[in-house]
C-alpha positions as CSV (number, residue, x, y, z in Angstrom):
1,M,5.0,-40.3,-12.8
2,E,3.8,-38.5,-10.2
3,F,-0.2,-38.2,-10.0
4,D,-1.0,-34.9,-7.7
5,R,-4.7,-33.8,-7.2
6,G,-5.0,-34.0,-11.0
7,V,-1.4,-32.5,-11.9
8,F,1.0,-34.7,-14.0
9,R,4.6,-33.8,-13.5
10,V,6.3,-35.0,-16.0
11,P,10.3,-34.3,-16.2
12,V,11.5,-33.6,-19.5
13,Y,15.2,-32.7,-20.6
14,A,15.2,-29.0,-19.9
15,Y,11.6,-28.4,-18.9
16,E,8.8,-30.0,-16.8
17,V,5.5,-29.8,-18.4
18,R,2.6,-29.6,-15.6
19,R,-0.8,-30.5,-17.7
20,S,-4.3,-30.3,-15.8
21,R,-8.0,-29.7,-16.5
22,G,-9.0,-26.2,-15.8
23,A,-13.0,-25.5,-14.5
24,D,-13.8,-25.1,-18.3
25,G,-12.6,-28.2,-18.7
26,G,-9.7,-27.7,-21.0
27,F,-6.6,-28.2,-20.6
28,F,-3.6,-26.3,-20.4
29,I,0.3,-26.6,-20.2
30,L,2.6,-25.0,-18.3
31,K,6.4,-25.1,-19.7
32,K,9.0,-24.7,-16.8
33,T,12.3,-23.7,-18.9
34,E,16.0,-24.5,-17.4
35,N,17.1,-21.6,-16.2
36,G,13.6,-19.9,-15.9
37,K,12.7,-17.0,-13.9
38,L,9.4,-15.7,-12.4
39,R,9.8,-11.9,-12.0
40,V,7.7,-9.7,-10.1
41,I,7.5,-6.7,-10.9
42,A,6.1,-3.8,-8.3
43,L,4.5,-0.8,-10.4
44,G,2.6,1.0,-7.9
45,G,0.5,0.4,-4.4
46,L,4.0,0.0,-2.3
47,E,4.6,2.8,0.9
48,Q,1.0,4.2,-0.4
49,I,-2.4,4.1,-0.7
50,G,-3.7,3.7,-4.5
51,M,-2.3,3.3,-7.5
52,N,-2.1,-0.5,-7.3
53,M,-0.6,-2.3,-10.6
54,T,2.0,-5.6,-10.3
55,A,3.4,-7.2,-13.3
56,F,4.7,-11.1,-13.6
57,E,6.5,-12.2,-16.1
58,Y,7.8,-15.6,-16.9
59,G,9.8,-16.1,-20.5
60,D,7.7,-14.5,-22.7
61,S,4.8,-13.5,-20.8
62,I,3.3,-10.8,-18.8
63,I,0.3,-10.9,-16.7
64,V,-0.5,-7.4,-14.5
65,V,-2.5,-7.9,-11.4
66,D,-4.6,-4.6,-11.2
67,C,-4.1,-0.9,-12.4
68,G,-5.3,1.6,-10.0
69,M,-5.4,5.3,-9.7
70,A,-4.3,7.2,-6.8
71,F,-5.9,10.6,-5.1
72,P,-3.3,13.9,-5.9
73,E,-0.9,14.8,-3.0
74,D,-1.9,17.9,-2.0
75,D,1.3,19.9,-3.1
76,M,-0.6,18.9,-7.4
77,F,-2.0,22.0,-8.0
78,G,-4.8,21.7,-10.6
79,V,-4.1,17.4,-11.0
80,D,-7.4,15.5,-10.8
81,L,-5.7,12.0,-10.6
82,V,-2.3,10.0,-10.1
83,I,-1.8,7.2,-12.7
84,P,1.6,4.3,-12.7
85,D,4.4,5.0,-14.7
86,I,3.6,2.2,-17.2
87,S,7.2,2.5,-19.2
88,Y,8.3,-0.9,-18.4
89,L,5.1,-2.4,-19.8
90,E,5.1,-0.2,-23.3
91,E,8.6,-1.8,-23.8
92,N,7.5,-5.0,-23.5
93,Q,4.1,-4.9,-24.8
94,K,4.3,-8.1,-26.8
95,K,4.7,-10.3,-24.2
96,I,1.5,-8.9,-22.3
97,K,-0.7,-11.7,-22.2
98,G,-4.1,-9.6,-20.1
99,F,-4.5,-7.5,-17.2
100,F,-6.6,-9.1,-14.2
101,I,-8.5,-7.4,-12.0
102,T,-8.8,-8.2,-8.2
103,H,-12.2,-6.0,-7.9
104,G,-13.8,-2.5,-9.0
105,H,-12.6,0.1,-6.7
106,E,-10.9,3.2,-8.0
107,D,-7.2,2.7,-6.9
108,H,-7.6,-0.6,-8.8
109,I,-9.6,0.1,-11.8
110,G,-8.8,3.6,-12.1
111,A,-6.0,3.5,-14.5
112,I,-7.2,1.6,-16.8
113,P,-8.4,4.1,-19.3
114,Y,-5.4,5.2,-19.2
115,V,-3.4,2.5,-19.6
116,L,-5.2,0.4,-22.4
117,R,-4.8,3.4,-25.1
118,K,-0.9,2.5,-25.0
119,I,-1.2,-1.2,-24.6
120,N,-3.3,-3.8,-26.5
121,A,-4.0,-6.5,-24.2
122,P,-7.8,-8.4,-22.6
123,I,-9.4,-7.7,-19.4
124,Y,-10.3,-10.4,-17.0
125,A,-12.8,-9.6,-14.2
126,T,-15.6,-10.7,-12.5
127,K,-19.2,-9.7,-13.2
128,L,-19.6,-6.5,-10.8
129,T,-16.0,-5.2,-11.3
130,M,-16.6,-5.2,-15.2
131,G,-19.6,-3.9,-15.5
132,I,-17.9,-1.4,-13.2
133,I,-14.7,-0.9,-15.8
134,D,-17.7,-0.8,-18.8
135,H,-19.1,1.8,-17.7
136,K,-15.4,3.7,-17.1
137,L,-14.7,3.0,-20.7
138,E,-17.9,3.9,-22.5
139,E,-17.0,7.3,-20.8
140,H,-13.6,7.2,-22.6
141,N,-15.1,6.0,-26.0
142,M,-13.0,2.9,-25.9
143,L,-15.9,0.3,-25.1
144,N,-15.4,-0.9,-28.6
145,S,-11.8,-1.3,-28.8
146,V,-10.8,-2.7,-25.4
147,R,-11.3,-6.8,-25.3
148,R,-12.9,-7.6,-22.1
149,K,-13.6,-11.2,-20.6
150,V,-15.7,-11.9,-18.0
151,V,-14.8,-14.6,-15.3
152,T,-16.4,-16.7,-12.7
153,Y,-14.7,-17.7,-9.5
154,G,-13.2,-21.0,-10.1
155,T,-12.1,-20.0,-13.2
156,N,-9.1,-20.9,-14.9
157,V,-7.5,-18.3,-17.3
158,N,-4.6,-19.3,-19.4
159,A,-2.3,-16.8,-20.4
160,G,0.9,-17.8,-21.8
161,D,3.5,-19.5,-19.4
162,F,0.8,-18.7,-16.7
163,R,-2.6,-19.7,-15.2
164,V,-4.9,-17.5,-13.7
165,E,-7.8,-18.7,-11.0
166,F,-10.5,-16.6,-9.5
167,I,-10.8,-17.4,-5.4
168,R,-13.8,-15.8,-3.9
169,T,-12.9,-13.5,-1.4
170,N,-14.9,-10.6,0.8
171,H,-14.3,-7.0,0.6
172,S,-16.5,-3.4,0.7
173,I,-17.6,-3.9,-2.5
174,Q,-19.3,-7.2,-4.5
175,D,-17.4,-9.7,-6.4
176,A,-13.8,-9.0,-5.1
177,A,-11.5,-12.3,-6.0
178,A,-8.0,-13.0,-4.7
179,L,-5.8,-14.8,-7.6
180,A,-3.7,-17.7,-7.9
181,I,-1.0,-17.5,-10.0
182,Y,0.4,-20.7,-11.7
183,S,3.4,-20.5,-13.1
184,P,6.5,-23.1,-14.2
185,V,8.5,-21.8,-10.5
186,G,5.4,-21.8,-8.6
187,T,1.9,-20.7,-7.2
188,I,1.9,-17.1,-6.2
189,V,-1.8,-16.2,-4.1
190,H,-2.5,-12.4,-4.5
191,T,-5.5,-11.7,-1.9
192,G,-6.4,-8.4,-3.5
193,D,-8.1,-6.4,-1.1
194,F,-9.8,-8.7,1.1
195,K,-11.6,-9.3,4.5
196,V,-13.3,-12.9,6.1
197,D,-16.6,-11.9,6.3
198,Y,-19.1,-14.8,7.1
199,T,-22.8,-13.2,6.8
200,P,-21.9,-11.1,4.1
201,V,-24.8,-9.1,2.6
202,F,-25.0,-10.3,-0.9
203,G,-23.7,-13.3,-2.3
204,D,-21.0,-16.4,-0.4
205,A,-18.4,-15.9,2.4
206,I,-14.9,-15.9,1.1
207,D,-14.0,-19.3,-0.4
208,L,-11.7,-20.1,2.2
209,Q,-11.6,-24.3,1.2
210,R,-9.9,-22.9,-2.1
211,F,-7.5,-21.2,-0.2
212,A,-6.7,-24.1,1.7
213,E,-6.6,-27.1,-1.1
214,I,-4.4,-24.5,-2.6
215,G,-2.2,-24.5,0.5
216,K,-2.2,-28.2,0.4
217,K,-0.2,-28.2,-3.2
218,G,2.4,-25.9,-2.0
219,V,2.4,-22.0,-2.4
220,L,5.4,-20.1,-3.3
221,A,4.7,-16.7,-2.0
222,L,1.6,-15.1,-0.2
223,M,1.4,-11.5,-1.4
224,C,-1.3,-10.2,0.9
225,D,-3.8,-6.8,1.6
226,S,-2.1,-4.7,4.4
227,T,-4.2,-1.7,4.7
228,N,-5.3,-3.0,8.2
229,A,-2.4,-5.4,9.3
230,G,-1.9,-2.8,12.0
231,R,-5.4,-3.7,13.9
232,P,-5.9,-6.4,15.9
233,G,-8.4,-8.6,16.0
234,F,-10.8,-9.3,13.1
235,T,-12.6,-7.2,11.2
236,P,-16.7,-7.5,11.7
237,S,-19.0,-8.1,9.5
238,E,-20.8,-5.7,7.0
239,K,-24.1,-6.8,8.6
240,T,-23.2,-5.3,11.7
241,V,-23.8,-1.7,10.3
242,G,-27.3,-2.9,8.9
243,K,-28.0,-3.1,13.1
244,N,-26.8,0.5,13.5
245,L,-28.4,2.1,10.9
246,D,-31.9,0.7,12.1
247,N,-30.7,2.3,15.4
248,I,-29.8,6.1,14.1
249,F,-33.1,6.0,11.8
250,A,-35.3,5.1,14.6
251,E,-33.7,8.0,16.9
252,H,-33.8,10.3,14.1
253,A,-37.6,10.0,13.1
254,N,-38.0,13.9,12.7
255,S,-35.6,14.7,10.4
256,R,-34.0,14.8,7.1
257,I,-31.1,12.0,7.2
258,I,-27.6,12.1,4.7
259,I,-25.7,9.3,4.4
260,A,-22.1,10.4,2.9
261,T,-20.1,6.8,1.8
262,F,-18.0,4.9,-0.7
263,A,-20.1,5.3,-4.3
264,S,-18.4,1.7,-5.1
265,N,-19.5,0.3,-1.2
266,V,-23.0,-1.4,-2.7
267,D,-23.8,-3.1,-0.1
268,R,-23.6,-0.3,2.8
269,V,-26.1,1.3,0.3
270,Q,-28.1,-1.9,-0.3
271,Q,-28.4,-1.7,4.0
272,I,-29.2,1.7,4.0
273,I,-32.1,0.9,1.4
274,N,-33.4,-1.7,3.6
275,S,-33.4,0.3,6.5
276,A,-35.0,3.5,4.6
277,H,-37.4,1.5,3.5
278,K,-38.5,-0.4,7.0
279,F,-39.1,3.1,8.4
280,G,-41.3,4.2,5.2
281,R,-38.6,7.0,4.0
282,K,-37.8,7.6,0.2
283,V,-34.2,7.6,-1.2
284,V,-32.7,9.3,-3.5
285,V,-28.8,8.8,-4.9
286,E,-27.2,11.7,-5.8
287,G,-23.6,12.3,-7.0
288,R,-22.7,11.2,-10.3
289,S,-20.0,7.8,-9.7
290,M,-23.3,7.2,-6.7
291,V,-25.3,6.9,-9.7
292,N,-23.5,5.6,-12.1
293,I,-22.1,2.1,-9.9
294,I,-25.8,2.0,-8.4
295,S,-27.5,2.0,-11.9
296,T,-24.3,-0.6,-13.1
297,A,-25.5,-2.5,-9.8
298,I,-29.0,-2.9,-10.3
299,E,-28.6,-3.7,-13.6
300,L,-26.6,-7.0,-12.9
301,G,-28.6,-7.8,-10.0
302,Y,-26.4,-6.9,-7.3
303,I,-29.0,-4.3,-5.4
304,N,-32.7,-5.2,-4.6
305,I,-34.5,-1.6,-4.4
306,P,-38.3,-2.2,-3.2
307,D,-40.8,-1.0,-5.7
308,N,-41.7,2.9,-5.1
309,T,-38.4,3.3,-2.6
310,L,-36.0,4.8,-5.0
311,I,-37.0,8.5,-6.1
312,S,-35.0,11.0,-8.7
313,I,-33.4,14.2,-7.1
314,D,-35.7,17.1,-8.6
315,E,-38.9,14.6,-6.7
316,I,-37.2,15.4,-3.1
317,R,-39.7,18.5,-3.0
318,N,-42.8,16.2,-2.9
319,Y,-41.9,15.1,0.2
320,P,-41.3,15.7,4.1
321,D,-38.0,16.0,5.1
322,E,-38.2,13.0,7.9
323,K,-39.8,10.9,5.3
324,T,-36.4,11.0,2.8
325,V,-32.9,9.7,2.8
326,L,-30.0,10.9,0.7
327,I,-27.2,8.7,0.0
328,T,-24.4,10.4,-1.4
329,T,-20.8,10.7,-2.4
330,G,-18.2,13.0,-0.6
331,S,-17.4,11.1,2.7
332,Q,-14.1,11.8,1.5
333,G,-14.4,15.7,1.7
334,E,-13.6,16.0,-2.2
335,S,-14.4,19.3,-3.1
336,M,-16.4,18.7,-6.1
337,A,-18.6,15.9,-4.5
338,A,-22.2,16.4,-3.7
339,L,-21.7,16.4,0.2
340,S,-19.1,19.3,-0.6
341,R,-21.5,21.1,-2.6
342,M,-24.0,20.8,1.0
343,A,-21.6,21.9,3.1
344,N,-20.7,24.8,1.2
345,G,-24.8,25.7,0.0
346,T,-23.0,25.5,-3.5
347,H,-25.3,22.4,-4.6
348,R,-28.3,23.5,-7.0
349,K,-30.8,21.3,-5.6
350,V,-30.0,20.3,-2.3
351,Q,-29.9,23.1,0.6
352,I,-28.3,22.1,4.1
353,K,-31.3,22.4,7.1
354,P,-30.3,22.4,10.6
355,T,-32.3,20.0,11.2
356,D,-30.9,17.1,9.1
357,T,-29.1,14.7,10.1
358,I,-25.8,14.1,8.6
359,I,-24.1,10.4,8.7
360,F,-20.5,9.6,7.5
361,S,-20.5,6.2,6.7
362,S,-16.8,5.5,5.9
363,H,-13.3,6.3,7.3
364,A,-11.0,8.7,5.5
365,I,-8.8,7.2,3.5
366,P,-5.0,8.3,4.9
367,G,-4.2,11.5,3.6
368,N,-7.4,12.9,3.4
369,E,-8.2,13.7,6.8
370,K,-8.1,17.5,6.6
371,S,-10.4,17.5,3.3
372,V,-13.0,15.4,5.6
373,G,-12.3,17.7,8.7
374,K,-13.4,20.9,6.4
375,V,-16.0,19.4,5.6
376,V,-17.3,18.4,8.9
377,N,-16.5,22.0,10.4
378,D,-19.0,23.4,7.4
379,L,-21.5,21.3,8.6
380,Y,-21.3,22.0,12.2
381,R,-21.4,25.5,11.4
382,K,-24.7,25.4,10.2
383,G,-25.6,23.4,13.0
384,L,-26.0,19.9,11.9
385,D,-26.1,16.6,13.9
386,V,-23.2,14.8,12.8
387,I,-22.7,10.7,13.0
388,F,-19.8,8.9,12.9
389,Q,-19.6,6.0,15.2
390,D,-21.0,2.6,14.0
391,V,-21.7,3.0,10.7
392,H,-18.8,1.4,9.3
393,V,-17.1,-1.5,9.1
394,S,-14.0,-1.8,6.9
395,G,-13.5,-3.9,4.2
396,H,-9.9,-4.9,4.5
397,A,-8.3,-8.1,7.3
398,C,-7.3,-7.2,10.5
399,Q,-4.5,-9.2,12.0
400,E,-6.5,-12.5,13.3
401,D,-8.1,-12.2,10.1
402,I,-4.3,-11.8,8.0
403,K,-3.3,-15.4,10.1
404,L,-6.0,-17.0,9.7
405,I,-5.5,-16.7,5.1
406,Y,-1.5,-17.6,6.2
407,S,-2.2,-20.8,8.0
408,L,-3.9,-21.6,5.2
409,V,-2.2,-20.9,2.2
410,K,1.2,-21.9,4.2
411,P,3.0,-19.6,1.7
412,K,7.2,-20.2,1.4
413,Y,7.5,-16.3,1.5
414,A,5.6,-13.5,2.6
415,I,5.2,-10.2,0.4
416,P,3.0,-8.2,1.9
417,V,1.0,-5.4,-0.5
418,H,-1.3,-2.5,-0.9
419,G,-0.5,-0.2,1.7
420,E,2.1,2.8,3.4
421,Y,5.7,1.5,4.3
422,Q,3.7,1.2,8.1
423,H,1.3,-0.9,6.7
424,L,3.8,-3.2,5.2
425,K,5.8,-3.2,8.1
426,A,2.8,-4.5,10.2
427,Q,2.4,-7.3,8.1
428,E,6.0,-8.2,8.3
429,R,5.4,-8.6,12.1
430,I,2.6,-11.0,11.7
431,A,4.8,-13.1,9.6
432,E,7.5,-13.3,11.5
433,S,5.3,-14.4,14.1
434,L,4.0,-17.3,12.3
435,G,7.5,-18.6,11.9
436,Y,9.0,-16.3,9.1
437,D,12.7,-16.1,9.0
438,S,14.0,-12.5,7.8
439,K,14.9,-14.4,3.9
440,H,10.9,-15.0,3.9
441,R,9.9,-11.6,4.6
442,I,10.1,-9.5,1.5
443,I,9.1,-5.7,1.5
444,L,9.2,-4.5,-2.1
445,S,9.4,-0.9,-3.1
446,S,8.0,0.5,-6.3
447,G,10.1,-0.7,-9.1
448,D,12.0,-3.8,-7.3
449,V,12.2,-6.5,-9.1
450,L,11.9,-9.4,-7.5
451,E,13.1,-13.1,-8.9
452,F,12.0,-16.2,-8.3
453,D,14.1,-18.8,-9.7
454,A,13.8,-22.3,-10.8
455,D,14.8,-23.8,-7.2
456,Q,12.7,-20.8,-5.7
457,N,15.0,-18.9,-4.1
458,A,14.5,-15.0,-3.8
459,K,16.0,-12.0,-4.5
460,I,15.7,-8.5,-5.3
461,N,17.6,-7.9,-8.6
462,G,17.5,-4.5,-10.3
463,K,14.7,-1.9,-10.9
464,V,12.4,-1.0,-13.1
465,K,11.3,2.9,-14.5
466,T,8.0,3.7,-12.0
467,G,6.4,6.8,-10.9
468,A,3.4,8.9,-10.5
469,I,2.3,9.9,-13.8
470,M,-0.3,12.7,-13.4
471,V,-4.1,13.7,-15.2
472,D,-5.1,17.2,-15.7
473,G,-8.2,16.8,-17.4
474,L,-7.6,15.3,-20.9
475,G,-3.7,15.7,-20.6
476,V,-1.9,12.5,-19.3
477,G,1.9,13.0,-18.5
478,D,2.2,16.4,-19.7
479,V,2.1,17.9,-16.5
480,G,5.2,17.0,-14.5
481,N,7.6,18.1,-11.4
482,V,8.4,22.0,-13.5
483,V,4.7,22.7,-14.0
484,L,3.7,21.6,-10.9
485,R,7.0,23.8,-9.1
486,D,5.7,26.8,-11.7
487,R,2.0,26.0,-10.3
488,Q,3.0,26.1,-6.5
489,H,5.1,29.1,-7.6
490,L,2.0,30.5,-8.2
491,A,-0.4,29.4,-5.2
492,E,2.3,31.0,-3.1
493,D,3.8,34.3,-4.1
494,G,1.7,35.1,-7.0
495,I,2.4,36.6,-10.6
496,I,3.3,40.0,-12.2
497,V,3.3,40.3,-15.7
498,V,5.1,43.4,-17.8
499,V,4.1,44.6,-20.6
500,M,6.0,46.7,-22.8
501,T,6.5,48.0,-26.4
502,L,9.7,48.4,-28.0
503,E,10.8,49.6,-31.9
504,Q,12.0,47.1,-33.9
505,G,15.7,47.2,-34.6
506,S,17.5,49.9,-32.2
507,G,15.2,48.3,-29.1
508,R,14.0,51.9,-28.2
509,L,11.2,51.6,-25.2
510,L,7.8,53.2,-26.9
511,A,5.2,52.1,-24.7
512,G,5.0,50.9,-21.3
513,P,6.6,49.2,-18.9
514,D,2.8,48.1,-17.7
515,I,2.6,45.9,-14.4
516,V,0.1,43.9,-13.8
517,S,-0.3,41.7,-11.1
518,R,-2.2,39.0,-10.1
519,G,-2.0,36.8,-6.4
520,F,0.7,39.1,-5.4
521,V,-1.1,42.0,-3.9
522,Y,-4.5,43.8,-4.4
523,V,-3.0,46.6,-6.5
524,K,-5.5,49.2,-5.2
525,D,-4.5,49.0,-1.7
526,A,-0.7,49.1,-3.2
527,E,-0.8,51.6,-5.3
528,D,2.4,53.3,-4.2
529,L,4.3,49.9,-4.2
530,M,3.4,49.1,-8.2
531,E,3.9,53.3,-9.3
532,E,7.4,52.5,-7.3
533,A,7.9,49.2,-9.5
534,H,7.3,51.3,-12.4
535,N,9.3,53.8,-11.9
536,T,12.6,51.1,-11.0
537,L,11.8,49.2,-14.2
538,Y,11.4,52.5,-16.4
539,D,14.8,53.9,-14.6
540,R,16.2,50.2,-15.9
541,L,15.2,50.0,-19.2
542,M,16.4,53.8,-19.9
543,E,19.6,52.8,-18.6
544,L,19.8,49.8,-21.4
545,E,18.5,51.9,-24.1
546,D,21.4,54.3,-23.0
547,H,23.8,51.9,-23.7
548,G,22.3,50.2,-27.0
549,V,21.1,46.9,-25.4
550,S,18.5,45.8,-28.2
551,D,18.7,41.7,-27.3
552,W,15.2,40.7,-26.2
553,S,16.2,38.0,-24.0
554,K,18.2,40.4,-22.1
555,I,16.1,43.0,-21.9
556,K,14.0,39.9,-20.6
557,N,16.4,38.6,-17.9
558,E,17.5,42.3,-16.8
559,V,13.9,43.3,-16.1
560,K,13.0,40.2,-13.9
561,T,15.7,40.8,-11.9
562,T,15.5,44.2,-11.3
563,L,11.9,44.1,-10.9
564,S,12.6,40.3,-8.4
565,D,15.2,42.5,-6.4
566,F,13.0,45.4,-6.0
567,V,9.5,43.1,-4.6
568,W,11.9,41.4,-2.4
569,K,13.2,44.2,-0.7
570,E,10.0,46.0,-0.6
571,T,7.3,43.3,0.1
572,Q,10.1,40.0,1.1
573,R,8.0,37.8,-1.6
574,S,9.0,36.5,-4.3
575,P,6.4,36.1,-7.3
576,M,6.6,34.8,-11.1
577,I,7.6,37.3,-13.0
578,L,6.6,37.3,-16.8
579,P,8.1,40.1,-19.1
580,I,5.9,40.3,-22.6
581,I,7.8,42.7,-25.2
582,Q,5.5,43.8,-27.9
583,E,8.0,44.8,-31.3
584,V,6.6,47.9,-33.8
């Protein structure tokens, strides 16, 4: 019998029993079967920003880490958000023991209301993270149907053949956690999104000691945040932003200040409020997501607002501009966010003035640069002072922070996660510099199944179905590639509707064809073109009538072909053509 820091290892024929005391004082047992394999299944969050979701499977147990969404691409017309394809989880629903959430950002929790409609499994998360999830579930009328458990750092959760420990980390949102996932094959450490901040605005610094303790016991693999893996050095502390904010407030004492930041960056909001209070300004929080998250943070005690500092948007008119600060959404150029509506003059309660100072307290997420640029250009056109520099620090670990985690955890395998392929490769180079050979550096793609056998040998063994499920309004998954192609077609070339009335039985033309177009040409400026199109169609319909053609599908196809050929010849465009037949 071997005793190792409270863990007993007793070989018993075909399996190994590992018995240990958890943080709550209870005992848990991990059974290692003779041919059992640990499977790591990437369902999202690789080769892209957002949609983070990873499944871990052993025997009859599956746990899922994070459940995030992604912003739609430019060619996803009308799509609100994108969530992972969970076909594999639906097929293995009976095995799922729980969802373990690392923190409260949308790219890690945004898909929860859609996924938990289909999968009945509990959610485990820290206090603030769960508070944000609760609000999201409440909006979807799911608060009473989803099981939720708030955990504290150091807590061990038993989940079938797994045990999961929550470890304190720092990020751009409070209550972020890394996960130590204990399985019969070995321990996997999943960092979530993290940074090393020795002087956080709220709470304690990252628990490096616990990372080291777990590393001493042996770690099978480290799944580490790659977002900033290409940036040298250390990520600065969040507190450095507070000093810069004070300087900006002092330099712009005679103007109203409008600050755009991530709604979930509670520490940033706290520092803005601190600066506003120091300089005698009232604070307005604007933007639906901003109001929701800040309200949750205040309720749970994660933000401190001095008395008589916070006012409503309707009260702002009662104070001079130089005595107010607006904290708003829209730092990523979202078209419906508060700052975007202020910039284009459509906000109902806030009118931008040339004397205002606008601060972007964030960096553009990869893919959002164009949207942010549009908002910035609109602001500059209004003659405003726009500030970017020194008012943001990242919430993700840079190269030296990543090296520190590797040196503490000492994993057998390096598995970069979270980021585009360039970010994953950047972390792979870090692992290589630390001495990891090609067999122990593994870059996964979405859908890959990484297997660890009982001897801790690793190989990618097959793929599962993955992809992007598009959410449009209340519809989930009903917008696919065919619909997107139609929407792209409409956006590029418009639509022509042809309406005609045919006699029942004979197919004789009684009225029409009437032509209506949208997004093709401005009809009043193209009357001759539309008249010629009408005549061309009329002549073709007469030919069909003379030949006794009465089949609707044949007539529709002929209308499409005739009009399409005519329009292309005259305009070099290919609008969508929709024939509508009325029969009398």
